[in-house]
DOBA-300081 format. One record per residue (C-alpha): residue in one letter; x, y, z; residue number from 1. Coordinates in nm, 3 decimals, decimal comma. Layout:
<pts>
PT; resn; px; py; pz; resi
PT; a; X; Y; Z; NUM
...
</pts>
This chain:
<pts>
PT; resn; px; py; pz; resi
PT; m; -0,825; 19,401; 12,231; 1
PT; s; -1,001; 19,057; 12,334; 2
PT; r; -1,170; 19,192; 12,675; 3
PT; l; -1,380; 19,461; 12,440; 4
PT; s; -1,759; 19,397; 12,339; 5
PT; p; -1,804; 19,247; 11,977; 6
PT; v; -1,947; 19,587; 11,923; 7
PT; n; -1,670; 19,801; 12,122; 8
PT; h; -1,419; 19,571; 11,872; 9
PT; a; -1,629; 19,658; 11,551; 10
PT; r; -1,558; 20,038; 11,666; 11
PT; w; -1,148; 19,939; 11,721; 12
PT; q; -1,111; 19,756; 11,394; 13
PT; r; -1,329; 20,079; 11,201; 14
PT; f; -1,086; 20,307; 11,378; 15
PT; r; -0,768; 20,142; 11,270; 16
PT; h; -0,867; 20,094; 10,903; 17
PT; n; -0,848; 20,408; 10,923; 18
PT; r; -0,502; 20,448; 10,858; 19
PT; r; -0,466; 20,856; 10,841; 20
PT; g; -0,626; 20,865; 11,184; 21
PT; y; -0,514; 20,564; 11,377; 22
PT; w; -0,117; 20,738; 11,292; 23
PT; s; -0,244; 21,087; 11,418; 24
PT; l; -0,359; 20,942; 11,677; 25
PT; w; 0,007; 20,771; 11,785; 26
PT; i; 0,188; 21,098; 11,645; 27
PT; f; -0,069; 21,306; 11,882; 28
PT; a; 0,008; 21,086; 12,181; 29
PT; v; 0,382; 21,129; 12,066; 30
PT; l; 0,375; 21,481; 12,065; 31
PT; f; 0,159; 21,476; 12,371; 32
PT; v; 0,441; 21,341; 12,569; 33
PT; l; 0,743; 21,539; 12,437; 34
PT; c; 0,562; 21,851; 12,552; 35
PT; l; 0,457; 21,716; 12,923; 36
PT; g; 0,809; 21,676; 12,959; 37
PT; s; 0,945; 22,041; 12,791; 38
PT; e; 1,150; 22,050; 13,071; 39
PT; l; 1,391; 21,794; 12,927; 40
PT; l; 1,387; 21,868; 12,625; 41
PT; a; 1,407; 22,265; 12,628; 42
PT; n; 1,582; 22,427; 12,991; 43
PT; d; 1,847; 22,647; 13,010; 44
PT; k; 1,927; 22,444; 13,366; 45
PT; p; 2,161; 22,095; 13,317; 46
PT; l; 1,933; 21,796; 13,430; 47
PT; l; 2,218; 21,664; 13,634; 48
PT; v; 2,519; 21,826; 13,763; 49
PT; r; 2,850; 21,635; 13,924; 50
PT; y; 3,043; 21,832; 14,090; 51
PT; d; 3,363; 21,806; 14,394; 52
PT; h; 3,221; 21,446; 14,385; 53
PT; r; 2,890; 21,556; 14,480; 54
PT; f; 2,535; 21,543; 14,239; 55
PT; y; 2,307; 21,828; 14,186; 56
PT; f; 1,959; 21,758; 14,041; 57
PT; p; 1,911; 22,178; 13,902; 58
PT; l; 1,589; 22,082; 13,748; 59
PT; l; 1,404; 22,000; 14,106; 60
PT; v; 1,648; 22,255; 14,315; 61
PT; d; 1,724; 22,588; 14,302; 62
PT; y; 2,136; 22,609; 14,389; 63
PT; s; 2,338; 22,966; 14,477; 64
PT; e; 2,670; 23,008; 14,317; 65
PT; t; 2,850; 22,962; 14,641; 66
PT; d; 2,775; 22,601; 14,615; 67
PT; f; 3,000; 22,614; 14,260; 68
PT; g; 3,306; 22,822; 14,436; 69
PT; g; 3,104; 23,114; 14,334; 70
PT; q; 3,153; 23,445; 14,587; 71
PT; l; 2,741; 23,549; 14,550; 72
PT; a; 2,498; 23,398; 14,694; 73
PT; t; 2,286; 23,470; 14,446; 74
PT; k; 2,041; 23,217; 14,248; 75
PT; a; 2,271; 23,005; 13,959; 76
PT; d; 2,298; 23,103; 13,588; 77
PT; y; 2,387; 22,792; 13,435; 78
PT; q; 2,449; 23,036; 13,119; 79
PT; d; 2,710; 23,229; 13,284; 80
PT; p; 3,046; 23,131; 13,147; 81
PT; w; 3,243; 23,161; 13,398; 82
PT; l; 3,005; 22,897; 13,562; 83
PT; k; 3,012; 22,672; 13,244; 84
PT; s; 3,348; 22,664; 13,258; 85
PT; r; 3,363; 22,597; 13,652; 86
PT; l; 3,093; 22,302; 13,591; 87
PT; d; 3,344; 22,184; 13,283; 88
PT; k; 3,689; 22,166; 13,550; 89
PT; e; 3,537; 22,035; 13,834; 90
PT; g; 3,317; 21,785; 13,701; 91
PT; w; 3,050; 21,771; 13,409; 92
PT; a; 2,688; 21,863; 13,389; 93
PT; i; 2,401; 21,660; 13,125; 94
PT; w; 2,224; 21,899; 12,915; 95
PT; a; 1,881; 21,905; 12,751; 96
PT; p; 1,900; 21,896; 12,349; 97
PT; i; 1,783; 22,263; 12,381; 98
PT; k; 1,985; 22,453; 12,599; 99
PT; f; 1,712; 22,704; 12,660; 100
PT; g; 1,385; 22,773; 12,839; 101
PT; d; 1,103; 22,912; 12,792; 102
PT; g; 1,252; 23,261; 12,956; 103
PT; t; 1,584; 23,207; 12,856; 104
PT; i; 1,689; 23,542; 12,631; 105
PT; n; 2,039; 23,423; 12,458; 106
PT; f; 2,265; 23,704; 12,485; 107
PT; a; 2,535; 23,533; 12,387; 108
PT; s; 2,408; 23,561; 12,053; 109
PT; s; 2,591; 23,793; 11,805; 110
PT; v; 2,273; 23,862; 11,533; 111
PT; p; 2,052; 24,117; 11,622; 112
PT; f; 1,669; 23,958; 11,728; 113
PT; p; 1,489; 23,815; 11,597; 114
PT; s; 1,776; 23,641; 11,475; 115
PT; p; 1,749; 23,331; 11,233; 116
PT; p; 1,735; 22,971; 11,296; 117
PT; s; 2,114; 22,825; 11,391; 118
PT; l; 2,302; 22,545; 11,544; 119
PT; q; 2,252; 22,753; 11,859; 120
PT; n; 1,887; 22,810; 11,804; 121
PT; w; 1,701; 22,559; 11,609; 122
PT; l; 1,443; 22,781; 11,459; 123
PT; g; 1,603; 23,117; 11,510; 124
PT; t; 1,513; 23,298; 11,835; 125
PT; d; 1,157; 23,588; 11,860; 126
PT; a; 1,189; 23,956; 11,911; 127
PT; n; 1,256; 23,908; 12,246; 128
PT; g; 1,569; 23,757; 12,168; 129
PT; g; 1,400; 23,415; 12,363; 130
PT; d; 1,477; 23,045; 12,153; 131
PT; v; 1,132; 22,987; 11,952; 132
PT; l; 1,127; 22,598; 11,911; 133
PT; a; 1,168; 22,605; 12,352; 134
PT; r; 0,905; 22,856; 12,301; 135
PT; i; 0,662; 22,649; 12,100; 136
PT; l; 0,722; 22,333; 12,276; 137
PT; y; 0,620; 22,493; 12,655; 138
PT; g; 0,357; 22,682; 12,421; 139
PT; t; 0,160; 22,390; 12,270; 140
PT; r; 0,188; 22,224; 12,625; 141
PT; i; 0,018; 22,533; 12,744; 142
PT; s; -0,245; 22,518; 12,484; 143
PT; l; -0,324; 22,130; 12,441; 144
PT; l; -0,374; 22,153; 12,887; 145
PT; f; -0,604; 22,424; 12,815; 146
PT; g; -0,789; 22,248; 12,531; 147
PT; l; -0,812; 21,954; 12,749; 148
PT; m; -0,985; 22,083; 13,024; 149
PT; l; -1,182; 22,331; 12,844; 150
PT; t; -1,299; 22,026; 12,629; 151
PT; l; -1,407; 21,792; 12,949; 152
PT; m; -1,545; 22,076; 13,131; 153
PT; s; -1,786; 22,212; 12,905; 154
PT; s; -1,809; 21,891; 12,760; 155
PT; v; -1,949; 21,759; 13,107; 156
PT; v; -2,180; 22,082; 13,181; 157
PT; g; -2,311; 22,050; 12,814; 158
PT; i; -2,367; 21,648; 12,887; 159
PT; i; -2,594; 21,742; 13,244; 160
PT; v; -2,789; 22,065; 13,115; 161
PT; g; -2,874; 21,810; 12,719; 162
PT; a; -3,013; 21,503; 12,927; 163
PT; c; -3,170; 21,702; 13,181; 164
PT; q; -3,393; 21,863; 12,909; 165
PT; g; -3,421; 21,566; 12,709; 166
PT; y; -3,511; 21,290; 12,989; 167
PT; y; -3,828; 21,597; 13,157; 168
PT; g; -3,911; 21,793; 12,853; 169
PT; g; -4,179; 22,002; 12,927; 170
PT; r; -4,128; 22,349; 13,060; 171
PT; v; -3,756; 22,176; 13,163; 172
PT; d; -3,726; 22,165; 12,822; 173
PT; l; -3,853; 22,490; 12,690; 174
PT; w; -3,712; 22,750; 12,953; 175
PT; g; -3,391; 22,550; 12,894; 176
PT; q; -3,386; 22,635; 12,496; 177
PT; r; -3,456; 22,984; 12,577; 178
PT; f; -3,204; 23,016; 12,821; 179
PT; i; -2,955; 22,844; 12,614; 180
PT; e; -3,053; 23,087; 12,331; 181
PT; v; -2,962; 23,387; 12,470; 182
PT; w; -2,690; 23,316; 12,668; 183
PT; s; -2,517; 23,195; 12,356; 184
PT; g; -2,592; 23,516; 12,254; 185
PT; m; -2,362; 23,644; 12,463; 186
PT; p; -2,026; 23,813; 12,336; 187
PT; t; -1,802; 23,653; 12,493; 188
PT; l; -1,484; 23,845; 12,302; 189
PT; f; -1,635; 24,108; 12,384; 190
PT; l; -1,692; 24,046; 12,754; 191
PT; i; -1,298; 23,918; 12,778; 192
PT; i; -1,173; 24,214; 12,652; 193
PT; l; -1,404; 24,412; 12,919; 194
PT; l; -1,318; 24,226; 13,203; 195
PT; s; -0,896; 24,199; 13,053; 196
PT; s; -0,951; 24,604; 13,202; 197
PT; v; -1,024; 24,506; 13,562; 198
PT; v; -0,871; 24,141; 13,621; 199
PT; q; -0,531; 24,031; 13,502; 200
PT; p; -0,577; 23,746; 13,253; 201
PT; g; -0,437; 23,371; 13,345; 202
PT; f; -0,461; 23,024; 13,259; 203
PT; w; -0,754; 22,957; 13,531; 204
PT; w; -0,952; 23,277; 13,491; 205
PT; l; -0,955; 23,211; 13,084; 206
PT; l; -1,078; 22,867; 13,147; 207
PT; a; -1,286; 22,950; 13,382; 208
PT; i; -1,486; 23,239; 13,135; 209
PT; n; -1,500; 23,010; 12,818; 210
PT; v; -1,649; 22,727; 13,024; 211
PT; l; -1,917; 22,952; 13,185; 212
PT; f; -1,973; 23,053; 12,737; 213
PT; g; -1,892; 22,777; 12,590; 214
PT; w; -2,086; 22,478; 12,755; 215
PT; m; -2,320; 22,493; 12,482; 216
PT; q; -2,165; 22,283; 12,195; 217
PT; l; -2,299; 21,942; 12,308; 218
PT; v; -2,652; 22,037; 12,415; 219
PT; g; -2,799; 21,941; 12,112; 220
PT; v; -2,669; 21,650; 12,051; 221
PT; v; -2,759; 21,525; 12,413; 222
PT; r; -3,055; 21,642; 12,408; 223
PT; a; -3,219; 21,522; 12,095; 224
PT; e; -3,048; 21,125; 12,208; 225
PT; f; -3,221; 21,165; 12,526; 226
PT; l; -3,576; 21,298; 12,377; 227
PT; r; -3,524; 20,994; 12,159; 228
PT; a; -3,445; 20,754; 12,438; 229
PT; r; -3,732; 20,856; 12,703; 230
PT; n; -4,005; 20,696; 12,481; 231
PT; f; -3,837; 20,350; 12,440; 232
PT; d; -4,014; 20,086; 12,595; 233
PT; y; -3,746; 19,951; 12,825; 234
PT; i; -3,712; 20,344; 12,950; 235
PT; r; -4,078; 20,339; 13,033; 236
PT; a; -4,035; 20,006; 13,184; 237
PT; a; -3,774; 20,125; 13,414; 238
PT; q; -3,990; 20,395; 13,545; 239
PT; a; -4,304; 20,198; 13,570; 240
PT; l; -4,101; 19,928; 13,841; 241
PT; g; -3,972; 20,306; 14,013; 242
PT; v; -3,627; 20,305; 13,922; 243
PT; g; -3,454; 20,671; 13,976; 244
PT; d; -3,420; 20,906; 13,740; 245
PT; r; -3,111; 20,928; 13,807; 246
PT; t; -3,032; 20,565; 13,737; 247
PT; i; -3,234; 20,577; 13,473; 248
PT; m; -3,047; 20,855; 13,296; 249
PT; l; -2,642; 20,717; 13,408; 250
PT; r; -2,749; 20,316; 13,270; 251
PT; h; -2,977; 20,343; 13,049; 252
PT; m; -2,971; 20,650; 12,855; 253
PT; l; -2,636; 20,807; 12,866; 254
PT; p; -2,415; 20,546; 12,728; 255
PT; n; -2,595; 20,624; 12,360; 256
PT; a; -2,579; 20,967; 12,408; 257
PT; m; -2,246; 20,890; 12,451; 258
PT; v; -2,196; 20,757; 12,126; 259
PT; a; -2,274; 21,069; 11,942; 260
PT; t; -2,127; 21,274; 12,191; 261
PT; l; -1,759; 21,144; 12,143; 262
PT; t; -1,728; 21,212; 11,774; 263
PT; y; -1,731; 21,595; 11,852; 264
PT; l; -1,511; 21,581; 12,127; 265
PT; p; -1,203; 21,566; 11,932; 266
PT; f; -1,328; 21,895; 11,698; 267
PT; i; -1,457; 22,057; 12,017; 268
PT; l; -1,098; 22,030; 12,133; 269
PT; c; -0,949; 22,208; 11,808; 270
PT; g; -1,165; 22,511; 11,903; 271
PT; s; -1,058; 22,521; 12,198; 272
PT; i; -0,733; 22,517; 12,144; 273
PT; t; -0,769; 22,805; 11,853; 274
PT; t; -0,962; 22,974; 12,140; 275
PT; l; -0,653; 23,037; 12,336; 276
PT; t; -0,456; 23,095; 12,061; 277
PT; s; -0,689; 23,374; 11,872; 278
PT; l; -0,642; 23,588; 12,228; 279
PT; d; -0,295; 23,536; 12,257; 280
PT; f; -0,266; 23,708; 11,950; 281
PT; l; -0,519; 23,947; 12,002; 282
PT; g; -0,385; 24,012; 12,345; 283
PT; f; -0,618; 23,958; 12,552; 284
PT; g; -0,478; 23,580; 12,628; 285
PT; l; -0,183; 23,444; 12,897; 286
PT; p; 0,004; 23,720; 13,067; 287
PT; m; 0,279; 23,884; 12,917; 288
PT; g; 0,593; 23,647; 12,839; 289
PT; s; 0,426; 23,342; 12,836; 290
PT; p; 0,505; 23,060; 12,593; 291
PT; s; 0,203; 23,117; 12,342; 292
PT; l; 0,137; 23,006; 11,974; 293
PT; g; -0,075; 23,316; 11,963; 294
PT; e; 0,185; 23,537; 12,080; 295
PT; l; 0,463; 23,409; 11,842; 296
PT; l; 0,230; 23,414; 11,550; 297
PT; l; 0,144; 23,781; 11,673; 298
PT; q; 0,527; 23,827; 11,628; 299
PT; g; 0,560; 23,713; 11,250; 300
PT; k; 0,302; 23,949; 11,184; 301
PT; n; 0,503; 24,255; 11,376; 302
PT; n; 0,810; 24,108; 11,225; 303
PT; l; 0,761; 24,026; 10,862; 304
PT; q; 1,125; 24,074; 10,799; 305
PT; a; 1,183; 23,756; 11,013; 306
PT; p; 0,923; 23,494; 10,829; 307
PT; w; 1,089; 23,180; 11,041; 308
PT; l; 0,841; 23,306; 11,353; 309
PT; g; 0,521; 23,321; 11,129; 310
PT; m; 0,588; 22,974; 10,959; 311
PT; a; 0,721; 22,779; 11,323; 312
PT; a; 0,420; 22,906; 11,429; 313
PT; f; 0,164; 22,832; 11,161; 314
PT; f; 0,368; 22,476; 11,065; 315
PT; s; 0,299; 22,392; 11,453; 316
PT; l; -0,028; 22,486; 11,512; 317
PT; a; -0,120; 22,358; 11,164; 318
PT; i; 0,019; 22,037; 11,206; 319
PT; l; -0,183; 21,964; 11,581; 320
PT; l; -0,507; 22,077; 11,435; 321
PT; s; -0,464; 21,868; 11,117; 322
PT; l; -0,385; 21,503; 11,365; 323
PT; l; -0,703; 21,621; 11,593; 324
PT; i; -0,914; 21,648; 11,289; 325
PT; f; -0,777; 21,326; 11,137; 326
PT; i; -0,860; 21,144; 11,471; 327
PT; g; -1,196; 21,297; 11,513; 328
PT; e; -1,267; 21,186; 11,099; 329
PT; a; -1,188; 20,828; 11,251; 330
PT; v; -1,347; 20,820; 11,529; 331
PT; r; -1,695; 20,882; 11,343; 332
PT; d; -1,651; 20,644; 11,094; 333
PT; a; -1,583; 20,422; 11,378; 334
PT; f; -1,884; 20,464; 11,558; 335
PT; d; -2,049; 20,497; 11,197; 336
PT; p; -2,240; 20,175; 11,193; 337
PT; s; -2,260; 20,139; 10,815; 338
PT; k; -1,892; 20,195; 10,813; 339
PT; v; -1,828; 19,812; 10,748; 340
PT; h; -1,488; 19,728; 10,612; 341
</pts>
């Protein structure tokens, strides 16, 4: 931290002083890394196979049954008892801790679906026979990536629009505000429902729709900072010297606006994750069968006799969103100069 400026060093110290936010950041980072490597933690394929004095990498390459002494040239099913015994007899295999992927059905279960937690399925199975813990890992990864991309893209658009309104003012600001008032009143959920009857919803389709209607969250904050800074003496001096508008906005005004903007980002990320979860819960989100926390909540609602489904989804969302809220509070304190410890 010695390379940080005195101001940023003081901010980092204020952030670290907030122990709840500081440790929430570390826990969130660990969970994010684990979710990014979901294939290494939950997979119905071995990570590495040693068979007949040769190494195989099922995680990266699709092999057929003939590669392991079978008669059919079909894709190898590593959950097949015959193939498992073959690998144990002629070699060995290294498996992920959870031997189920996001779409694996546990056909070996002796209990009707959804089955309760067991040594085989640590959090039980859902109504389709999928492992709940595996689907939570994959679903959390999709939610985090969707939320991060939505937050980044909508924030970039909002910062650009707010900066232009605040810097130029006048008619640009007036017409921009009138457009935002009309655009923010668009019923996004109803539009998604209508478009879902025409286009099959997908990750990128949902991301584009939500960016199109969700970029206005930071406009007010950035606009206010630029309106305040445009009358500063050093800004007027730069304009008088002929410095370009783009240079003034990026180099002299944007850093001041980013202080207020950064404090909002964790809370915007929370809203982005909740948006995808809500759409999946209502059935207008990701395609059917995709791992999703919202879909797991829906299964918990439809299967009240299996409380582990709703509890698993609830605690997953509660922990994830609580960590982000705690991080946001710590960031807000870090950028607040009145918070001196």
